[in-house]
KEBA-431100 format. One record per residue (C-alpha): residue number from 1; residue in one letter; x negated, y, z negated. Coordinates in pm, 1 decimal, decimal comma. Each point is the difference from the previous one (the first is absolute). Layout:
PT     k   r          X          Y          Z
PT   NUM   A          X          Y          Z
...
END
This chain:
PT     k   r          X          Y          Z
PT     1   R     4477,7     2495,6     3737,4
PT     2   W      -23,1     -176,5      335,5
PT     3   K       18,2     -379,5      -15,7
PT     4   R     -109,7     -169,9      320,9
PT     5   S      187,2     -321,0      -79,2
PT     6   E      329,6      191,3        2,7
PT     7   T      -57,5      137,4      351,3
PT     8   I      -42,9     -331,8      182,6
PT     9   G      258,1     -246,7      123,1
PT    10   P      346,8       58,0      143,6
PT    11   L      143,9      349,1      -55,7
PT    12   I      307,2     -144,0     -171,0
PT    13   D     -220,5     -156,3     -271,6
PT    14   R     -193,5      317,0      -85,6
PT    15   P      113,7      147,6     -331,8
PT    16   G      -70,3      366,7       71,3
PT    17   T     -117,9      249,0     -261,2
PT    18   Q       84,4      333,5     -154,4
PT    19   G     -216,2      265,1      169,1
PT    20   D     -218,5      251,5     -183,2
PT    21   W      248,6      281,6       69,1
PT    22   C      313,3     -191,3     -109,3
PT    23   Y       92,4     -146,0      338,0
PT    24   Y       46,6     -364,7       92,2
PT    25   D     -269,9     -155,7      221,7
PT    26   P      118,4     -325,1      164,2
PT    27   D     -359,2     -116,5       75,5
PT    28   R       74,3      -39,0      370,8
PT    29   M     -348,2      110,2      110,8
PT    30   G     -237,2     -266,8     -126,8
PT    31   P     -357,4      -60,1      116,0
PT    32   L      104,8     -212,0      299,1
PT    33   E      259,6      252,4      117,5
PT    34   W     -256,7      280,0      -32,6
PT    35   L     -255,8     -189,9      209,8
PT    36   E      263,0      -82,0      263,4
PT    37   F      111,1      365,9        4,7
PT    38   C     -357,7      117,2       60,9
PT    39   E      -43,9     -263,3      270,5
PT    40   D      321,3      114,2      173,5
PT    41   L     -135,3      356,5        1,5
PT    42   R     -335,7     -127,8      125,8
PT    43   G     -155,7      174,5     -295,9
PT    44   V     -306,4      -85,5     -203,3
PT    45   T       75,6     -155,5     -337,8
PT    46   L     -218,2       72,3     -298,6
PT    47   L       86,9     -193,0     -314,8
PT    48   V     -144,2      162,6     -310,5
PT    49   V        4,6     -141,7     -351,7
PT    50   Y      -38,8      231,3     -297,5
PT    51   A     -193,0     -176,8     -273,0
PT    52   G      -30,1      241,7     -281,2
END
């Protein structure tokens, strides 16, 4: 399960998680990094929230 609060702040402070397919995910791509990445590519960002 994705927890937004664990993907913000300095990279060194992010706990990371076990991925769905038994790999370690260090949570290095949080919401801010994703938005900055899209901006660097001059792409259009569409944030979608699944509520159900």
